[in-house]
C-alpha positions in Angstrom: 0.0 -0.4 -0.1 1.3 3.5 -1.2 1.1 5.6 2.3 2.5 8.6 0.5 -0.2 8.9 -2.8 -0.4 13.0 -3.2 -4.2 12.4 -3.9 -4.4 11.5 0.3 -2.4 14.9 1.2 -4.4 18.6 0.5 -0.6 20.0 0.6 0.1 18.0 -2.4 -2.3 20.8 -4.5 0.3 22.4 -6.8 -2.0 24.6 -7.8 -2.8 26.3 -4.9 -0.3 25.8 -2.2 2.4 28.3 -2.6 4.8 26.9 0.4 8.3 26.5 -0.2 11.2 24.6 1.5 14.7 24.1 1.7 15.6 21.2 -0.1 19.2 19.2 1.5 19.5 17.3 -1.0 19.6 19.5 -3.8 20.8 22.8 -1.8 17.8 24.7 -3.4 14.3 26.1 -2.4 11.3 23.5 -3.5 7.6 23.9 -3.4 6.3 21.2 -1.3 3.4 20.2 -3.1 5.8 19.4 -6.2 8.1 16.7 -4.0 4.5 15.4 -2.6 4.2 14.1 -6.2 7.6 13.3 -6.7 7.4 10.8 -3.4 4.5 9.6 -4.7 5.7 8.7 -8.2 8.4 7.2 -6.5 6.4 4.6 -4.9 4.5 4.0 -8.1 7.9 3.3 -9.8 7.2 6.3 -12.5 9.7 9.1 -11.1 12.0 9.8 -14.0 15.2 8.8 -14.0 16.8 12.9 -13.6 15.4 12.6 -10.0 17.0 9.7 -9.2 19.1 12.3 -6.3 15.6 12.4 -4.9 15.3 8.6 -5.1 18.1 8.0 -3.2 16.8 10.5 -0.5 13.4 8.7 -0.3 15.1 5.7 0.3 16.9 6.9 2.7 14.5 8.7 4.7 16.2 12.1 4.0 14.2 13.8 1.6 12.8 16.8 3.7 9.2 16.4 2.3 8.6 13.0 2.6 9.2 13.7 6.3 6.9 16.7 6.2 4.4 14.4 4.6 4.8 11.9 7.7 3.7 14.6 9.8 0.8 15.7 7.7 0.2 12.1 7.9 0.3 11.5 11.7 -1.8 14.2 12.2 -4.9 12.8 10.0 -3.2 14.0 6.6 -3.7 17.9 7.9 -2.2 20.4 5.4 0.5 21.7 7.9 2.4 22.9 5.4 0.3 24.5 3.6 0.2 28.2 2.1 -2.9 29.6 -0.1 -2.0 30.8 -3.6 -5.0 32.1 -3.9 -5.3 34.1 -0.4 -1.3 35.8 -1.4 -3.4 36.7 -4.8 -6.2 38.3 -3.2 -4.0 40.0 -0.5 -1.6 41.6 -2.9 -4.6 43.0 -5.0 -6.0 44.4 -1.4 -2.4 46.5 -1.1 -2.3 47.5 -4.7 -5.8 48.8 -4.4 -4.6 50.5 -1.1 -1.9 52.0 -2.7 -4.0 53.5 -6.0 -6.2 55.1 -2.9 -3.4 56.4 -1.1 -2.3 57.7 -4.6 -5.8 59.7 -5.5 -6.9 61.2 -2.1 -3.2 62.2 -1.0 -0.8 64.2 -2.6 0.2 63.7 -6.1 3.7 62.3 -6.1 4.5 63.8 -9.7 4.3 67.4 -8.0 6.8 66.7 -5.9 9.4 66.0 -8.0 8.2 67.9 -11.3 10.6 70.4 -12.5 9.8 74.1 -12.7 7.7 75.4 -15.9 9.5 78.2 -17.9 7.4 81.2 -17.8 5.5 82.3 -20.4 6.8 83.9 -23.1 4.3 86.9 -24.0 3.8 88.2 -26.9 5.4 91.5 -28.0 3.3 94.5 -28.6 3.7 96.6 -31.8 4.9 99.3 -29.3 7.1 97.0 -27.6 8.3 95.7 -31.4 9.0 99.1 -32.7 11.2 100.4 -29.8 13.4 97.3 -30.4 13.3 97.3 -33.9 17.1 97.7 -35.6 18.6 101.3 -36.3 17.5 102.1 -39.8 20.3 104.2 -41.8 19.1 107.1 -41.4 18.9 106.6 -37.3 22.5 105.7 -37.7 23.4 108.9 -39.5 22.0 110.8 -37.2 23.8 108.9 -34.5 27.1 109.9 -36.0 26.1 113.7 -36.4 25.6 113.5 -32.5 29.2 111.3 -32.3 30.9 114.1 -34.1 29.1 116.9 -32.2 30.4 115.7 -29.1 33.9 115.2 -30.5 34.3 118.6 -31.2 33.3 119.9 -28.2 35.6 117.8 -26.7 38.5 119.3 -28.5 37.3 122.8 -28.0 37.0 121.9 -24.1 40.9 121.3 -24.5 43.7 123.3 -23.6 44.6 124.0 -27.3 41.7 124.7 -28.5 41.0 127.3 -26.2 42.8 130.0 -27.0 41.0 129.9 -30.7 37.8 129.8 -29.2 36.3 132.8 -27.7 34.3 132.2 -24.6 31.5 135.4 -23.9 31.5 135.9 -20.2 28.3 135.0 -18.8 27.1 137.6 -16.1 24.8 135.7 -13.3 21.5 138.1 -12.9 22.1 138.8 -9.0 18.9 140.7 -8.3 17.2 137.8 -9.8 18.2 134.9 -7.4 18.4 137.5 -4.2 14.2 138.2 -5.4 13.7 134.5 -5.5 15.8 133.9 -1.8 17.8 130.9 -3.7 21.5 131.1 -3.0 23.8 132.1 -5.7 24.2 129.1 -8.0 27.3 128.3 -9.7 26.8 129.2 -13.0 29.3 127.2 -15.9 30.0 129.7 -19.1 27.9 128.6 -22.2 30.0 126.7 -24.9 28.1 128.2 -28.3 27.4 124.9 -30.4 29.4 124.8 -33.6 28.2 124.9 -36.9 26.7 121.3 -37.7 26.6 122.0 -41.4 30.6 122.0 -41.1 30.8 119.1 -39.6 29.0 117.0 -41.5 
């Protein structure tokens, strides 16, 4: 009589039992339900030869799965080593739903890490564009003329040209300032403007 037939063990349900154990024979993690089927196939003489290491451990009673099956058979075939795969899936789905609720009701994660948005570029009005428009040829000519005038005035202020240009005396009207109750200002001499036509 085969005391290890998988149909007698609820834990041998491969589709629902997610319990894993450490296998000392193969030195890795094995699904307990799968190993129950190996033990059952061994006593039926149908275990493939690729599992010879498992077959030897079963015969020597060093197979961890066989020892666990003995415990469950001793407990009246109670599923001692059983973890419901469906329960794990339902628990994971519940956690995911809770995360979604926190994302919707709480702060938006994206807003905490988003880069600051660039300020909108306002369209320039016709007035602004007219002010910032490039200079025309006539404007450049007037600018050159003013530069020439300033240069000429600088020459007249120099000691060399001072002797050539006569500066008329500028006499302030002291009576006017005294009537207004003002302090007498310091009046600078007025330099006559040069003839622009001669400069241009």
